[in-house]
N, C-alpha and C positions, 0 to 999 in steps of 0.2 A: 920079829914077831909083831903082829898087829894086835891091838887091844882097843876096845871101846869101853869107856866108863860113863855111866849115867851118874853125874856128879853134882853135888851141891858144895860150892866152895866155902860155905859157912859151917860145914859139918867136919869135925875133926876126924871122924872115921873115914869119910870120903877123901879128905886131904891125905891122910896116912896111906890109904889104898893107892891113891895116885902116885905118891912118893915111891911106894914099893914097885909099881909098874915102871916108873922112870928108872929106878935103880936096876931093874932087871933088863933095861935096854929096850923095852917095848916101844914101838911106834904107836903112840896113844892118841886116839880120837876122843876128845872130851865133849860130852853133851851135857850142858847144864839143863837138866830135865825140868826144872821149874820154869825156865824160859822157853824151852822147846820140848814139851811133853811128848813121849812116844805115843803112837796111835794104838788103838785097841789091838789091832793085828800084830803090831811089833811087840807090844807088851806081852801078849799071849804067847808069841813065839819065844821070847826070852824066858818066860817062866817055864814053858814046856821044855826048853833046852836045859834049864837049870834043874828040872825035875821037882819043881815046887808049884803049888797052886797059887792063884791070885790072892786068895785069903792069906797064904803064908807070906805074901809080899806086902802086906799092909803094915804101915808104920804105926804101931799101936799106941805110941805116945801122943799121937794126934787124936783129939776127941772125935773128929769125923770118922777116922779109921776105926777107932774102938767101937763106935756105934754100928758101923758097917759090919765089923767082925762079929758083933753080938747079934746081928740080924740073921734072917734066913735068906739073905741075898745070894743069888747064884753067881757063878764065875763071870758071866757076861755083864751083869749089873756091877759087880766089883770093878771089872776092867774099865767099863764106861765111866764110872765115878772117878777112878784113878786118873783117867786122861783129862777129865774136867777139873779135878782138884789134885794136881800132882804132888802136893805136899804130903799126901797120905801114902805115897809110894816109899817103901823102905829102901834105903840107899846104903852103899852104892851097888848097883848092878854092874858087873864087868863081863864082857864077852871077848873070847879069843877063839882061835880055830879049835882049841881043845874043849871048849864048853862055855858055860855061863855060871857065875856064882853070885850070890848075894854076899858080898865081902864083909861080913860081920862075924867075927872080928876081921880086920884088914888082912891078916896073914892067910886067910882062906883063899885069897887070890892066887897064892903060890900053887894051888892045886891045878890051875889051868894055864900056868906059864910053861 
């Protein structure tokens, strides 16, 4: 099985999710999204496939994300801001052939394995 994880190696949740993918024997593509942010189109596709809105994908512990969440910004504005300032993207996002999840908690990834 192939899996792609949008990963931050400094994040314990992201590291634990990656470990679960490896334990499951997945062929994992790791994208360090802070170094290589997804495009607006890619992020929109991932959220649509996960069944969540861009607003649901904001990392609310980041002040910039909290301010954006509290604003009346539309999805396009949120996505554009996420690609410019990827630290506000909640992590980790994981994609397999079975779907996309925001793996919080990490065990959520099992639903798409």
